[in-house]
Each structure stands twice: as C-alpha cells, then as structure tokens.
Steps between C-alpha positions, in 0.01 A plus 500: 500500500725524189599764268531438122660741244284653217774610262427408141792376306530406127385140576179661649436655162530166314277337769244791467491472116459124506225517769330785317498288182345209688251731669402650158455168342280365787306834513424463130380147547275619777348786285437262210318255727285782632507384864260725687604685825441287804369612841755544784389175672523271185793280417689642198501332169839645409762716674535863386845442364570861409410612858715226655794594283484863630470382866778249454769728353543678836676450831534117537419434127753747368776335301857507633846452361538201737211308356714272275730406784205439746298299246782257424555449878135430548511248227788346699283490805641799692249742639653814658298718717783744549551603858230267622688198389481228234349163446524200251216520248431133436340363186187449706541764787343419841457873596598423857709720732873438479784590736685709225217769509436737779154570639410742208660278240282207604198720414657646186550150370131523437515846342641334181646830378843337475349294213433793269848491329396162347206665331667823402822341362317195368271725292778746381740224406239265368601227743181305536625269763551793736141621429374154549690464831356839621137400423559148635626637831211728534251226438689271742471766761123545457453126533714453804396806695123532528357724766503295821782272362816381679696830410222752558693653787712656246318466164171651631629655825624868486326661203819651370601167337182460311524865384840428339383167370197665348722722290693186381169341397411826311833471308416137425159625368690749277729217366451235236296269708296762668160346423556171673191412698697414823670838481170691462367306795811582703461878422137490600575316822778763586267783422234356735751447780644850476171669481370318806488773786576231755846451355580874467718652767550847372810557732811536289649443160388138497149623434620723225646200311173310568301811358731513186456137437128545534497781253709305239282205536186709466645654183594162355161336583284801424372535852437878560371434852851362597672792330287753695558318828881493437496874434304575824750296691805668338354855592456388869847344510669806360344718774588250760862430413615840358454798738425844349859604557628200292618302800407128531282313753689173465777598735771411255677734251551223258121452478463869452705459196319180392166656540602799288588247214196269569237773521657645173450149343134502634447834330632378170278188518200729516611718219544177285169384588345826404408617854589842643773504775339597826630801675610295803765313293659852427627488855804315365636831347567610856706202594833609328522811731454269798759257380756786430489588873511126589818449297838511682782715364645186340191451286357213690162466675537449870431154631164581672252220520527231239765682313858436412726812442504470122588801268231670308512433128581843345332422173174426674467847656600729221276808496371437856579644835716193579735551201752703697557262789481197265765642267723598794446869415619476152162572334166653618422775744578464871196500735466818702412338837761362742254392774170333419235297675254271328151363584613137444716536818836627367734779595800578276768763551841584350780749519450615141482398131867520413547881497734546797665153477485210257157344484623159599658648816176667624344392826165337473258349750163316529255461779196253499155560632291264281225241575485125465448370156629187319835641395562729805727403781439592867723797467312791657764762592783317318784742392754435232801722392719551204790745478840548330428239243401214733196364683582542868184385698335217317159337488525118504343491154262268301678161501249270325143354507584188685278492802645372831729612779722716282220674321319569813811667632563714197146648517500530880585805715822337606638536153479880488647823646244552763431454870442138562295407820553148627226269591207731418225405256520703182239610247567714192294807548552789280721753673465873535733726293574865549771689310621859499810710390573760769790662658762357266383152538279252304305310773283195458314322793345154485266389788461111494241325727562152356630355815214412746508753787810677356529829313819573298574841374805562274598842391764530234667847452737567215742781567571578135774763584716250704391191303393329824188316615344499842270196569293533814303197606253494786317190643204512732374170630240392750736225629874472528660382171829430346562696185777571259583773251635289194715595197603305204848573377682409184595134454861604413538727806688450814358655812684661792330551831625781730282534805184654363629557148516268204708555179497292190843443333602394161586647163284780371230681694402408852275613782509577866224452740509690846249377751485813715205401722377164590565165324794346674630244471592481126541153327566368150373191330605365157311219330308383808252215452336441847355747482571634158683828507767681287419422139482699172359420149632691197318290232214250474578173667832626660550553874830563663622562855509868594568699827190574713570772767265514803463739802300339753312599832209404714218696654164657440608847370817467285690745286765473245670824346745378233709728287584346162785658294610367155864522436679523169790270428804534734304720741553357851235427749663738736378790287147438653395600859172594656341547842139516577233593760171317473169531692157337421403793291815654361854418389811704433811365342833695443674335216822528306550319160725532200223734351497734793354543844162612650248479771191305382187531721198277456150474652165348411427785255820558315847626581785736403865513418707763666865582581685235694462549870514279821215303615404432865673194655282222659576188714268203546554213740435149387219511758356753745500244774797261545604224734734675761874417422444364158671661186277733312570644150433866427455604132587861435398688184541845352872508580781655283628216281854386576505679848517346848197445716485480882211351700439679821275414809331697765347334804149635613657683802831593320615835392776413249501299178761222501646334190459112495597404135640646183497380138547597142211655294425329174460653153135486568529724801422214745688333793408201714638518854440207748532536884363314803208689661509438877260768620227711341651811339487746205727457204610731217757496229759776432687548173693798360395712797119444462283279727192316421182516711493259787336160515393342833589127545349314790711219651255245651545189694246196546180582692420348833275198479119541519359469854188345644474221242199282555322224301149343541283259288248684295319230302561184315875506439514879562723684743480869605846644566535847679796702590619846608742720298869490609603771746810575282466516125882504435507865398285464195132443445362149495433364151325156575428221743551137428289229666582124478253224622535140399680558164270798412689826459306837477666839428283785643526885488653689789166632632345156556524333844279181450417245240306181459710215352311224324587148423685411829531138593351389835729459804744732670649732255780766528418852396784740398465883445777733392524863393704662222611852401657593166834338569459220762266263685445454865552191705212259512228510778350152569160387631309174489143400416321163551276451190204275542431220256249576213483165312354499153468232227530591124478285195259386227137435568407299192727217363471190298426192699809310608727804484760568761483872606737721679363731771698784641462575878618830648469693832624191703709499820818292469509420875149355510496347155181444310215252502309473175167315496375359166140408523291310235146634564324204315653237723593694817860370464752729657885500465741714704833591331804689646709656214838664586475865568772718337691777659276759329181338653384318182464138406393285206239226507454246214181288492323288242144603423252225428199646687388838620707610800521779753853609627556694833834601650555559867819678654551670830137438591362693198302313227497600127186537305410181322631441141270282284614305202251332265614225229333477155 
C-alpha cells in the first residue's frame, strides 16, 4: 500500500561498497569452513551474505540522501511513516497501534522498513550505536510479536507487511551481525509464513511484495523451493494485474505506476539471483503508453481510485511513451492516439497533444468501467474533465487509508460523477464497455448493473470540433426509485443555477452543464456530513469541501441528457445553449458553444455530428392522471433557448387550442409551466412558431365507495370480507382497495373483491372498505361482524419446580370474560381463575408450578384445548 523510491544516490554507493565488503568477508569465511549445501527444508547454518546484499540494495534497501537525518531522528525516538503518520519509538517499544497512525500506518509499524536508515548510515559512518539500535529493535520485535501474539492483527495480518519486513531482515543478514541465530530463525519463520499457500491471496500488489520478500529470503537462506514458488507467483500476478494493453487491474492509476516500478524491482531481483526474467514480467514495458493517455495535460495522473493527482516525475519516464506528457511536451514524442479504451476499464480522450493550442490548455477526459479490486472505487461510469489549464469535473480522490465513515464515503458511489440511486442495494459488478469513433464523435458507453433490479446506461460523446460533451444517462428499474446525476466541481468554484443550467464561476477556466432532458430539480451541497457529500482530496490525507451538483428525478424509466461545455477564462456561461429531443432509443441535441454549433445524434449503436438544425419539441406533464383542479407542472424540452413558450390546451370535444400559460425557455431548451387541470384535455407547447406533439392529461376525482360490503366469520379469528366495485371510478382506473378490520389493514389489487382477514379479536367488529384510483380515495363503506370466541392457552410445558410462569390467553370475548380452570391430576384439586380480558381479546395468567397441572380456558361458551405443564 506504499510506494518507495529506488533512486541510487552517492550514499547508496558507499552503503553498497561497505555491504559488499562485509559480504565478501563472510563469503570467504564460509568457503574456508567448507559448509556443504543444505536441502531446502533444513535450517541454514549461515546466511548467504553476498546474495542478501544483492537483494537488499534495491527498493526499500536502496540508500537515500535522507538516511543521515532519519537515522538521527530514530535515535531520538521519532519514527516517521510519511503520509501514514508517525509514532514515538520508545527504548523498549510496545509495537501497539497508536492514534497518530492511520490504518495503513498501524500495519506499516510492523513492516520495519523505516528502521533501515539506522543500518545504512550506521555502517557507512561507522556509528556502532546506530547499528546496535537497528539490530536491537529487530530482535525486540521478534520477541514481542510471535505469530498469534497480541499484535498479530497487524504483525501477521495482511501479508504485505511481512513482505516488507522480510526485506528488512534480509538487509540485516547482509550487515555486520547477519549471522545472529535469532535473525536466522526469524528469516526462516518469515519464509515459512510467506510460502504457506493458506496465507497467499494473489489479488493485488500486496501479494507481489509478499513474493519479493519470499524470493529474497529464499536467496539469503539458500532455499531454491522458496525462490521457485516466488517466481511462479510473480508470473501469475503480472498477468493478473497488468493487462496486455498495459492498463492496470487495481482500479487506481497510482497503482499502475507503482506496479510498473515494483514489477521492475521484481525482475531485477531475479536477475541478481541468477534467474531468467519470465516473459510475463515484460508486460510492464506496455505500462508507459497507458500512463501517457491517463496523464492530464498538466502532467498529473487523474485521481481515479486510490490516486491523488500527482505529477509524473519526468526523469523516471525518459525514453518511454510517457516521456512527452511527463515533461509537459518538452521532450519525447507525442502519442498518436487522442481517444483510447483499455481492458482495465478506462477510457481517455483529448482534443490534441499541443499542436493546435498549448498542451496545457488541451481538453482531456476520463471514463471508468472497471471491476472491484482493493484499490478501486465504486466508480463505474464516472466521468472527469480537464480543459483550458484546469480540472473542471473532479473525482473525490484518494484521501487516506483510515477506515471508517469518511473512507467508506470516499470509495462509495456517492463520491463520484455518476448516477446515484437512493436506497437500493449495490454490488460492484464489472460493467460493460463499448467505444467507437464515428460521425465526428468519440463515443463511449458503459452499462452498469450494480444496483439490484436497476440497469444504468451512460453514453459519453465528445464533439471534438465544438469541444463539447453530451452525456446521456438512462435508468431502467423494476421498481420506482429516486436517482440523481451527480457532478463534482472545483473546490474554488462558485456555482450559478439558472433553471436547468449550471455554470461554475471564478478565475480561470469554468464549465457549463445544461440539463436538456430530465433531472430537475438541481441542487448543490458543499461539505455535507449527514450524509457525506461535496468533498475533494488533492493529496494523501487532505479532504476539503467542494461543490457537488445533482439533478434528481423519480420513476422506473428515467433519462438525463446533459450538455457539458468547458469555457476558457472570461468566456461567460451565456455563450452555451442547447436543446434536445430524447426517446427511449435515441437522442438529438442541437448545441451552441464557444467552439461552434452542431446537431449531435445518439442511439444505442453510435451517433453522428451534423450541421446545427432544430429538434422536435416535446411536453411532459408531471403525471398523466391528476386530481381535478390541482396545479400540474408541464416540462417542455426541445425549445429554442432564450425564446418564449406557450402552453396550450384542447378539450376532447373542442376544435381550437387555447393558451393557458407562458414562460421563458432556459439555455438548456427547457421550460416548466404550471396550470390547474380542471377537466381532462390535451396539452401542447408552442415556441418560435413550432408546436410539440400533444399529451393527454386526465383530471380525475375520488371514486365512489365500494357497494355490497359484507363480512362473516370464517374460522378461528378469521373474517371473510366481500364487496362490489364502485359504480363510478372517478374518471380513472382503480388502483387498489383497502380493507380495515380490528387494527389489521390490507391493501389489495383492483381486481380483487374479497379477502380473508386473520387475527381478528372476538366480539362485534367494524369492517371498513374503500377504493382508490391514481389520485384519490373513496369514502368508507362500513359493515359489522360478530366474531365467536376461540380461546387458546400458550406458554411453557416444562419448568423448574416452584417457578412462577406466565401463560398468554387469546381469542377471548371481553363481554363474557374468561374462566380458567387449573387442575392438578394427582390430587384432583381444581382452581378457577378469572383474569382480566384486554381490548384485543387477550389476557395473561401467572401461576406457580409445584405439581403437574392442566390449564383450560372457557370464553363465550367455547373451551380451549388443555395446556399441560410438568415441573422437574
């Protein structure tokens, strides 16, 4: 979970010379003593110091210019785990979790890699106290942390920590006290642990560190079987984590970069051990081309998954396909592609590579379609955007590895630029991804079925000529849901809402979002905590409030068609307009932006960009059936932006359309017009001389009450209720009936005209039945039923002698009360009790049990079955 540099500085050369000298001396001693080769399973007599030195001077063990400073701070008791936190390194550490470390830091406390400056600087400077402190701390750790000990959750939990720790032990074996028996024993223990197949996950980079540690220990202890096992695991991990096109399977760009470095280290370990590098590890050579496309025009990786938007180090990528974006276009060759899709679930596109405008000002975007892995977020379909020198639509980012409410939010769907469905169970299935470049558009479609019973389809089309995006979201659900299209905006941005348009404001570049179809109303949250919403992280451990924009609607078949236009500095939001026509299978949007204008057409197969032309207008009522006389809102789309719209009505027997309301058309080509609907009629919208197709709205009233309601006893506490449909349904089809009996309420479908109601208390009960249509309910129709008593006794049948038990009685008539006879069969003694009957026909009886008894309840002339209780 951590990345460590591998650069070798002058201090590294001094460390390497000193370790090499020590290794040579020990190797000579080994040769003189003529120790024979040992079988793989035997405990080693000595460490292979030369092999340990080669494995140490790499990755974690490589010397660094900061070794002197860090070694001195460690001697002062300051252990710094970088972004993961710090802790006090006592003279005799307890190795227990502390509040100053995050979740990863509490594990990396046991990695011990942070102690290596003591060894490196102590050896190169001749400071024996530092060397002694290093070996003393390692030995103290081995004593305090046996497998199964108090700190095993971290010390022997995730294998990544023992992978790092094994490399520290290997470095210790290459040092001046490398043949200490306790150290050789610790190395052998770590080798056995890492080789155990039950502790090998093989999922992500953690297993790679485990495998590198196993290889290094196998080299140090002369265990070929461990080396071979480590190599087999590395081969399998390379294929699992690096796709043939160079993309990663960890769902985080930072880990694509990390795995490039770590698999490179693994290959070097094999070379130093005299083993050939398997072909699978050569997949890393395809990673730079992938990272080149994943790099924004500002030279930073996008914050996808567990990634912070850090710049690529130009020196690392010299001579690779990533050199050009890492150097901000100053060196290297620009990649040829401007629209790419990757097997790891990534889509990247851009306006260019700095030929028609400065590289830093190019437009760039990403789209996710990956699977669930340890460093991936729930971001299927998430879209980010950079243009004109600034990120405009942002992912929440990585934050930190501190597990709890905030971390759960950061990785959740609610933290990304996606459609969020409220209250529906979510699983992270791998989505489908389709891409094409056709008709002047770069198009990518993601189909996500992660929400139970819901299918989300997102199509993103980049109109390169006009530098505009069209995002078309469709939702199909088996049940009615509440869903929101969400966009994360820059933390330093203001946001202006204008009907169905949103514009960011502030210095530099901005973005306009026009919600041309569906999604009203719009709302913004910044730094919300209950629930969390509106946050952004730019670096590890940092999280700041940031605007979150949502367009929300309810239903089973929903659609959002959003036009997104990046704007250069000082370009106003008024420069962007759009209007759209959307059906279940196709969409058309006529747009005008600073880059130009066009008609963009989309369907499930592709799309096209053509010359700007009008689109058909449409109008949709808030509901097809409304309560007569109540205000109803009509949403019109496909209208000329900035024009006036008139809502007109035509009665079923009318001949002439009549205007009933007018309003302004938004920059998104929409208008909302609200009027009372008194009678059923057709409605249309007229704007700029063109009329939409008509929509029929039915004005309904409450239905008449059901007739012929009757009720009769049907069994023990059961009542059969029957009725006839109302003669007048109120102008709309019935949707349900409601039956109420003795506190039990049943809702029934409109075709049902009888029901058996269980659990009714004895006595005369009222029965109520009412009908409902889509907008109103009928008056109640009442009947009565006399329910006979059905007494029953319930309670324990075996109890300890002398126990007082509670018996529950039910099915009792209040008006007649209840007589309970308690008979002792062994003596013939009979007691009659009269507990109080409650309103619901129940009672409670408490009796002490000293002998076997039989309990019978009588109410309303009906006797219960006997209930027997036996003491023991």
